[in-house]
C-alpha positions in Angstrom: 94.9 102.5 87.0 93.3 105.1 85.3 89.6 105.4 83.6 88.0 107.4 81.8 84.0 108.1 80.7 83.7 108.1 76.7 81.3 108.1 74.3 78.6 110.1 77.2 78.9 114.7 77.7 79.8 115.1 81.0 79.2 118.1 84.3 75.3 118.1 82.3 72.1 116.4 83.6 71.4 113.4 81.2 68.0 111.0 80.9 70.9 107.9 80.9 67.6 106.7 78.5 67.7 109.1 75.9 72.2 108.5 75.4 71.1 105.1 73.0 68.7 104.4 70.2 67.5 101.7 69.6 67.9 99.7 66.5 65.3 97.5 64.0 66.6 94.2 64.4 69.8 94.7 66.5 71.4 94.9 69.7 73.2 98.6 70.6 76.0 99.0 73.2 78.0 102.1 73.6 81.1 101.5 76.4 81.2 104.5 78.8 84.6 102.9 80.8 86.0 100.2 80.2 89.4 98.8 82.1 90.7 95.7 84.3 88.5 96.0 86.8 85.1 97.8 85.7 83.3 98.4 81.9 80.3 100.1 81.9 77.6 99.8 78.4 74.9 100.7 77.4 72.3 98.2 75.4 69.4 99.0 73.4 68.1 95.8 72.0 64.6 96.0 69.6 62.1 92.8 70.8 62.6 89.3 70.2 67.0 90.2 69.7 69.4 88.8 72.5 72.9 88.0 73.6 72.9 84.3 73.6 74.0 82.6 76.9 77.5 82.9 77.7 80.1 83.4 81.7 81.7 86.4 82.2 84.3 87.3 84.5 82.7 89.2 87.1 79.7 90.1 89.2 77.5 91.6 85.8 75.0 94.5 87.5 71.7 95.8 84.8 69.3 98.0 85.9 66.4 98.9 82.8 65.8 102.1 81.8 63.0 101.1 79.1 61.5 99.1 78.1 60.9 95.3 79.1 64.3 92.6 79.4 64.0 89.0 80.1 67.1 88.2 82.4 68.3 84.1 82.0 70.7 83.1 84.6 71.6 79.3 85.4 68.8 79.1 83.4 65.8 80.8 85.5 64.1 83.5 84.2 63.5 87.0 84.9 61.5 90.0 83.6 63.3 92.7 84.0 61.0 97.0 84.1 61.2 100.4 84.0 63.6 100.9 87.2 65.1 97.3 87.9 67.8 96.4 88.8 69.3 92.2 88.7 73.3 90.9 89.0 74.0 87.9 86.7 76.9 86.8 89.2 80.5 85.6 87.6 81.1 82.3 86.2 77.2 81.5 85.5 75.3 81.1 82.3 73.3 84.3 81.8 71.8 85.3 78.8 69.4 88.9 77.5 66.3 88.7 75.5 64.4 92.1 74.1 61.3 90.9 75.8 60.9 94.0 74.1 61.8 97.6 73.5 64.9 97.0 76.5 67.8 99.4 76.6 69.9 98.9 79.9 72.7 100.2 81.4 75.7 96.4 82.0 78.4 97.4 84.6 80.6 94.7 85.7 83.2 94.5 87.6 85.9 91.9 87.3 
């Protein structure tokens, strides 16, 4: 199984939160790698935007890169601030909401 990073500079020091921009009224995503075992995606949420409740086939590891996001897992809300992380377990209903403008790195392990 071969995974190659895409949509991001290599062999260069970078600031991850600067690799995706905010778009008014939108959720923006940028896939960095994806295969049957792992998915790595950057997201930006304009304030008030969301990904509604759903389930994933893998454990979803979220790290807040900027702003404040509300992560809901099994109906319980968690506020995520810059530098904080949370795991949304596989098969559990979860949602993501931009409490403020919010950027995150999502790594899903299948």
